[in-house]
C-alpha positions as CSV (number, residue, x, y, z in Angstrom):
1,X,-27.0,-15.9,22.2
2,X,-27.8,-12.4,23.3
3,X,-24.2,-10.9,21.9
4,X,-25.0,-12.7,18.4
5,X,-28.3,-11.2,18.5
6,X,-26.8,-7.7,19.1
7,X,-24.3,-8.0,16.2
8,X,-26.0,-9.9,13.4
9,X,-28.0,-6.6,12.8
10,X,-24.9,-4.4,12.7
11,X,-22.9,-6.6,10.1
12,X,-24.2,-4.9,7.0
13,X,-23.2,-1.7,8.5
14,X,-19.4,-2.8,9.1
15,X,-19.5,-4.6,6.0
16,X,-20.3,-1.5,3.8
17,X,-17.2,0.0,5.7
18,X,-15.2,-2.9,4.9
19,X,-16.0,-2.7,1.2
20,X,-15.0,1.2,2.0
21,X,-12.0,0.3,3.4
22,X,-10.7,-2.1,0.4
23,X,-11.8,0.6,-2.3
24,X,-8.9,2.8,-0.5
25,X,-6.5,0.3,-0.3
26,X,-6.9,-1.0,-3.6
27,X,-6.4,2.5,-5.2
28,X,-3.4,3.4,-2.8
29,X,-2.1,0.0,-3.8
30,X,-2.2,1.3,-7.4
31,X,-0.9,4.1,-6.7
32,X,2.1,3.2,-4.6
33,X,2.9,-0.1,-6.7
34,X,3.1,2.0,-10.1
35,X,5.0,5.0,-8.8
36,X,7.1,3.0,-6.4
37,X,8.4,0.5,-8.9
38,X,9.5,3.2,-11.1
39,X,11.3,5.3,-8.5
40,X,12.9,1.8,-7.3
41,X,14.4,1.0,-10.8
42,X,15.4,4.6,-11.5
43,X,17.1,4.9,-8.4
44,X,18.8,1.5,-8.5
45,X,22.6,1.2,-8.8
46,X,22.7,-0.1,-12.2
47,X,20.2,2.6,-13.4
48,X,21.0,5.4,-11.1
49,X,19.9,8.6,-12.9
50,X,21.2,11.9,-11.1
51,X,19.6,14.1,-10.0
52,X,16.9,12.1,-9.9
53,X,17.9,9.3,-7.8
54,X,18.6,11.9,-5.3
55,X,15.3,13.4,-5.3
56,X,13.8,10.0,-4.9
57,X,16.1,9.2,-1.6
58,X,15.2,12.5,-0.3
59,X,11.4,11.6,-0.8
60,X,11.8,8.2,0.9
61,X,13.5,9.7,3.9
62,X,10.9,12.5,4.1
63,X,8.1,10.0,3.9
64,X,9.5,7.5,6.0
65,X,10.5,9.9,8.6
66,X,7.1,11.4,9.1
67,X,3.8,10.0,10.3
68,X,0.9,9.4,7.7
69,X,-1.1,10.9,10.3
70,X,0.6,14.1,9.6
71,X,1.0,13.3,5.8
72,X,-2.9,13.1,5.7
73,X,-3.6,16.2,6.9
74,X,-0.9,17.9,5.3
75,X,-2.5,16.8,2.0
76,X,-6.1,17.4,2.8
77,X,-6.0,21.1,4.3
78,X,-2.4,22.2,2.9
79,X,-2.3,20.6,-0.5
80,X,-5.9,21.5,-1.3
81,X,-5.3,25.3,-0.5
82,X,-2.2,25.3,-2.3
83,X,-3.2,23.7,-5.6
84,X,-6.6,25.2,-5.2
85,X,-8.5,22.0,-5.5
86,X,-10.9,20.8,-3.0
87,X,-10.2,17.1,-3.0
88,X,-13.0,15.1,-1.0
89,X,-12.2,12.9,1.9
90,X,-12.0,9.8,-0.1
91,X,-9.8,11.1,-2.7
92,X,-7.3,12.8,0.0
93,X,-7.4,9.5,1.6
94,X,-6.3,7.1,-0.9
95,X,-3.9,9.7,-2.5
96,X,-1.9,10.4,0.9
97,X,-1.7,6.4,1.2
98,X,-1.0,5.9,-2.1
99,X,2.3,8.8,-2.0
100,X,3.1,7.0,1.5
101,X,3.0,3.6,0.2
102,X,5.6,4.6,-2.8
103,X,8.3,5.5,-0.7
104,X,8.1,1.8,0.8
105,X,7.6,0.3,-2.2
106,X,10.5,2.0,-3.9
107,X,13.0,0.9,-1.0
108,X,11.7,-2.7,-1.5
109,X,12.4,-3.0,-5.5
110,X,15.6,-1.1,-5.3
111,X,17.1,-3.3,-2.4
112,X,15.6,-6.2,-4.7
113,X,17.4,-4.7,-7.8
114,X,20.3,-4.3,-6.3
115,X,20.7,-7.7,-4.9
116,X,20.7,-9.2,-8.2
117,X,24.2,-10.0,-9.1
118,X,26.3,-8.2,-12.0
119,X,26.4,-11.3,-13.7
120,X,22.8,-11.4,-14.1
121,X,22.9,-8.4,-16.3
122,X,26.3,-9.2,-18.2
123,X,24.7,-12.5,-19.2
124,X,21.5,-10.9,-20.5
125,X,23.6,-8.5,-22.6
126,X,25.8,-11.3,-23.8
127,X,22.3,-13.1,-25.2
128,X,21.6,-9.7,-26.8
129,X,19.1,-8.4,-24.7
130,X,18.7,-4.5,-24.4
131,X,19.0,-2.9,-21.3
132,X,15.3,-2.4,-21.2
133,X,14.8,-6.1,-21.8
134,X,17.2,-7.2,-19.3
135,X,15.2,-5.1,-16.7
136,X,11.9,-6.5,-17.9
137,X,12.2,-10.3,-18.8
138,X,15.5,-10.8,-16.6
139,X,15.8,-8.4,-13.6
140,X,12.3,-7.5,-12.5
141,X,11.1,-10.8,-12.6
142,X,13.5,-12.0,-10.0
143,X,13.1,-9.0,-8.0
144,X,9.4,-9.4,-7.5
145,X,9.5,-13.1,-6.7
146,X,12.6,-12.6,-4.1
147,X,10.4,-9.4,-2.5
148,X,7.0,-10.8,-2.3
149,X,6.9,-11.2,1.6
150,X,8.2,-7.8,1.7
151,X,5.6,-6.3,-0.9
152,X,2.9,-8.4,1.0
153,X,3.6,-6.5,4.2
154,X,3.2,-3.3,2.6
155,X,-0.1,-4.2,1.2
156,X,-1.4,-5.4,4.6
157,X,0.0,-2.2,6.3
158,X,-2.0,-0.3,3.8
159,X,-5.0,-1.8,5.0
160,X,-4.4,-1.5,8.6
161,X,-3.1,2.4,7.9
162,X,-6.7,3.0,6.1
163,X,-7.9,3.2,9.6
164,X,-6.8,6.7,10.2
165,X,-8.8,8.1,7.5
166,X,-11.9,8.5,9.7
167,X,-10.3,11.9,10.9
168,X,-11.1,13.5,7.5
169,X,-14.7,11.8,7.2
170,X,-13.8,8.9,5.3
171,X,-16.4,6.1,6.4
172,X,-14.1,3.3,6.3
173,X,-14.3,0.2,9.0
174,X,-12.9,1.7,11.9
175,X,-14.8,5.0,11.7
176,X,-17.7,3.1,11.2
177,X,-16.9,1.0,14.3
178,X,-16.6,4.0,16.4
179,X,-19.9,5.4,15.1
180,X,-21.4,2.0,16.0
181,X,-19.9,2.3,19.8
182,X,-20.7,5.8,20.4
183,X,-24.7,4.7,19.5
184,X,-24.9,1.1,21.0
185,X,-22.1,1.6,24.0
186,X,-20.9,-2.1,23.6
187,X,-17.3,-1.6,22.4
188,X,-16.1,-5.0,23.4
189,X,-18.6,-6.8,20.7
190,X,-18.2,-4.0,17.9
191,X,-14.3,-4.0,17.9
192,X,-13.9,-7.8,18.2
193,X,-15.8,-7.8,15.0
194,X,-14.1,-5.0,13.6
195,X,-10.8,-7.1,14.3
196,X,-12.3,-10.2,12.4
197,X,-13.1,-8.0,9.4
198,X,-9.6,-6.5,9.2
199,X,-8.1,-10.0,10.0
200,X,-10.2,-11.5,7.2
201,X,-9.2,-8.9,4.7
202,X,-5.3,-9.0,5.4
203,X,-5.4,-12.6,5.1
204,X,-7.2,-12.8,1.8
205,X,-4.6,-10.1,0.3
206,X,-1.5,-12.1,1.7
207,X,-2.9,-15.2,-0.1
208,X,-4.1,-13.7,-3.2
209,X,-0.8,-11.6,-3.7
210,X,1.4,-14.7,-3.2
211,X,-0.7,-16.6,-5.4
212,X,-0.6,-14.2,-8.4
213,X,3.3,-13.7,-7.9
214,X,3.5,-17.2,-7.8
215,X,1.6,-17.8,-10.8
216,X,3.3,-14.7,-12.8
217,X,6.8,-15.2,-11.6
218,X,7.2,-18.7,-10.7
219,X,7.5,-18.2,-6.9
220,X,7.6,-21.6,-5.3
């Protein structure tokens, strides 16, 4: 009962941190999904566009080969000075996570497209579909349906990766928790509640993603 009495007044503060985490994640997800899907399409075997595909491969290799923590510092401090724009911590945070996610989504989409048998393309052409129509109505639908598990894992990873944004001052869930621990000196209870918040967010995101894909693309 004493623990419940201690945690209860802290819940609104943790909830605000969770909301900030979701805001960052949703914005990063939009960037990663939009640009990553485009990169994946244009670098796939059937639609490979040189030198664009080479640039995409290089970008993916660099992003996957460096820690997101380092990417965050480079963007927040380096890019801001380079372009002369003073990005807020929140803006720098979701852009960095979005650009990081772009590389992984691109690989997922590219792999999904490449896995579709060539006969699917040829059958669509025989039916009078253009290349764009084939991609939109035949290939992408199957790609997304077959990649739902990988995409869901990437979206969940975004939520967890947002926990590093506190180092540049974003008041997301983990930073709020650390501040509470510094003030209250009771790390076990606070971090357990933090873990429950993350578990709830990732579980809901996984459920919503699978439901949306199932409804939109007939995933069983």
